[in-house]
N, C-alpha and C positions, 0 to 999 in steps of 0.2 A: 087691904092688908099689903103692904109692899114687901117684895122679896127679892133676894140678891143671889146671884149664882154661886155656886159650890166650886171653886178653883183654887189651887194652891200649887206650891213649887216644892220639889224634892230634888236636891243636888242639880238645880237649875232647870229641870224637867218639868213643865206645866202639866198638873193633873186636873181634869174637870169631872165633876159630877157624872157626866155622860160617859166618858171613858170606864169609870169605876164601875157603872151600873151595867154597861154593855159587857164588860168581862165578866162580871157576877151573873148575867142573864146565860152566858154561854156556859159558865161552869155549873150553875144550877141545873140548866136545861139538860147538861150531860149527866148530872146526878139523877135526876128524875127517870132518864133513859135506862140508866144502869140499875135502877130499883127495879123496873118492868123487865129488863132483860133476866135479873136474878130470880124474879117470881116465874119467869118461863123457863129457868135452868138453862140458859144460852150464854153464850159466850159475853161477858160484860164489856170486854175490850172494844167491842164494836161501837159503844156509846162514845169513847174517846176519837174513834175514826170519824164519827158523823160530827162531832163538835168542831175538829180540825177543819174537816171540809166545809162546814157551814161558815166557819170564820174566814176562810179564804174567798169562798165564793160568794158568801152574803156581802163582804166589805166592798169587793169588785163590783157586784151588781148594783149596789147601793149607790156607788160612786157614779158609775156608767149612767144609771137613771137620772140622777141630778144633772150630769152634763148633758144629757139629751133634753132636759126640761129647759135649762138656762142658756144652752149653746155656748157655754164658757169652756173650754178644755182645760183650763187652769184649775177648775175645781176639782179636777182628778186627784189632785196633789196638796188641795187643802185640808185643814184640820175640821171643816164642817162640810154640810153637804151630802148627808146620807139619807136616802128614801127608802122606806120600809119596804115598799112593793117590790122595788127593784132588788134589795136585799134578800128579800124572800125567794125571788125567782133565781138569782144568781146562786143563793144556797141551795135551793132545790135541785138545780142542776148538778154542781158538784157533788152533793150528797148522793144522788141518784148515780151519778157515774162512777163514785168510790164504791158504792154498794154493788154495782154492775161488776166492777173489777175484783171486788171480794166475794162475787158470786151470792151475794145477798139479795133476794127477790124484793123486786121495788115495793109490792103490796106491804111486805112486813116492814119496809122502811116507812113507808106511809103510816102504818098503824102505831109504830113505835114512837114516831116523832110528834105527833099531834098535839098530847099534852105539853110535852116540852116546848113546842113552839109558843102557846098561849102563856106559859108561865115566864119564859124569856123574854117575850114581848112586852109582858106587863112590866118586867125590870128594866127594860130598855126605855118605856115611856117614863118611869121614874127619873131616868137619867135625862130625857128631854126637859122634865119639870125642873131639874137642878141646873140646867143650863139655861132654862128659860126660853126654848124654842118650841114650835108647834102649838103656842097657844091659841086662843080663841078670839071673838070678837068682843067689843066692848060691852059692858053690862053693869048693871047697877044693883044686882043680886049681892046678898052680904058676903058671900064667899069669892067674889071677884077678887082679882089679885093683880098689883101693879107690878111691872117688871121694868125699872128704869135702866137695868144694864142688860135686857133680853136681847134676842136676836132676831129681830132689831128690837129697839126698845119700845116699850108701849106708848109713846109720846103720840100725840094727836097727828103731828107732822110725819112720823114714820107709818103710821097707820094709813093716813091717808095717802102715802107714796103707794101702798099696797092695794090701793082702791078700797079699803075698807070705810064704810060711812062712820063718821064721828059726831056728835052734837054740834048743831051750827054754833059759831061764836066760840069755839073752844081754842084757847090760846096753842098755837103750834108746839111749844114746849111742855105742855101739861101732861103727866104720866096718867093714863088713864087704867082703869080697872078692867080687865077682861075675862073672859072664861078659862079656867085652868082646865083646858081640854085635856091635857097630858093627863091629869087625875082622874077625869072621867073615864078615860080609856083604861087606867090601871084597875079601877074598880070593874069594869065589864071584863076586861082580860083574866083578872084573878078568878071571877065568877065562872068565864068559860074554863079555864084550867080545872077548878074544881068538878064541874060537870063532867069533862072529858076523862078525868083522873076516875070518877065514879064509874064511868061506862066504860072503862077500858076491859072488863070482863064480858062484854055484850055478846049476844048469841046471833049476830050478824056475819057476813063474810069478813075475811081478813083485809083490812084497808078501809072498812066502812067508817071508822072513826076519824080518817083523815077528810072523808066527805063532810062529816059533821063539823070539824074545826073550820072548813072553807067556808060553809055556809055562815055559821056563826061571826068568823071575823070578818066576812064581807059585809054583813047587816051592820056590825059594830061600826066599821068605818065608813060605811056609806052614810049612816045617821050622824056620827061626829062631825063629818066633814061640813054639815050645814052651819055649825058654830064656829068652825077654823077660820081665823084671819088668813086667807089665802090670796095669792096674786095669780094663780093658773087656772081661773075658771074659763077654761078655754070651750065649753060646752054649754054656753047660756049660763045659767045658775049653777051648773054642776062641773065639778072638777075632775081631773084627769085620774086622780085617785078614786073617785066615785066610779068612773067607768070602768076602772080595775077591780073595784069591790063587786060590781055587777058581774063580770066574768067570773071571780072566785065564786059567787053565790051559784052560778050556772053550773061551773065545772063541780062544785061540790054537791049539788042536787042530782047531777048526774052520776056521781059515784056513789049517792046513797041509794040510788034508785038501782043501779047496777049491781052492787053489793048488798042489797038489802037482806037476802036469803043466805044462810050459812050453805056455802058450797063444800063444806068438809076440809078444805086446805089446811094444812098445819105446817109450822116451821119445825124441821128437826133440829138436834144438837148441832149440827155442822152447817146450819144455815139454809138447807135446801127446802125447797116446798114437797110437802108430803100430799100426794093425791088421795082423794077419800078412798078407803077400801084397802089401802097399802099399810 
């Protein structure tokens, strides 16, 4: 199957499928958090605060991570070059910082954002597919997709420049079918959202759900990286994203263990932590 990117212009401004889905991811994530705040009878405006902080910190963090990878400061101001782990860290710092300013406990913010992160990430990966970025290695599977206008195109020459093995004797200009790893991630992340949403009434300590999210997203990303067409395999056969994935799993496992038992902490209507027995 040959697929072309979704891009068009409105009043001279170029609109891409990635931009649309990234915006939708933030909005839907905010809506999911608002639903949870409503269920808990807490201030629903905090969802909008989290979204604004995540947009600012996420984009800056994603850009800085990409600049660190490429060593090209000009990428900071380009339309492309957003790395998810950088965006996650940048967004986490700004969201927690804003929560601290608003006197919202970090553990509650962790708990609130876990399902929204999975759903927003899934929509973002749809955006990657629509601009044909972050695809996988060549494949003969029937659902393999050709991206003649991808970032970069999936021609034998472009893939070879990335250090990706292509069949011997393939003409340099031939467009090869590759794994649509963006869609693999969409499926995995939607399942992750479903699981986290179902478990949001868990009987563990506040913040436990975020630990589960870290473990799940770390495992998902670690596995899909084996299929990704990448030029940053700096650790032998492993990528920098896989190293970050291992760190995410370890952090998540630590939080799951630490917050396994319900310690009785609750959040009151004014956003404060309520100790057990009070």
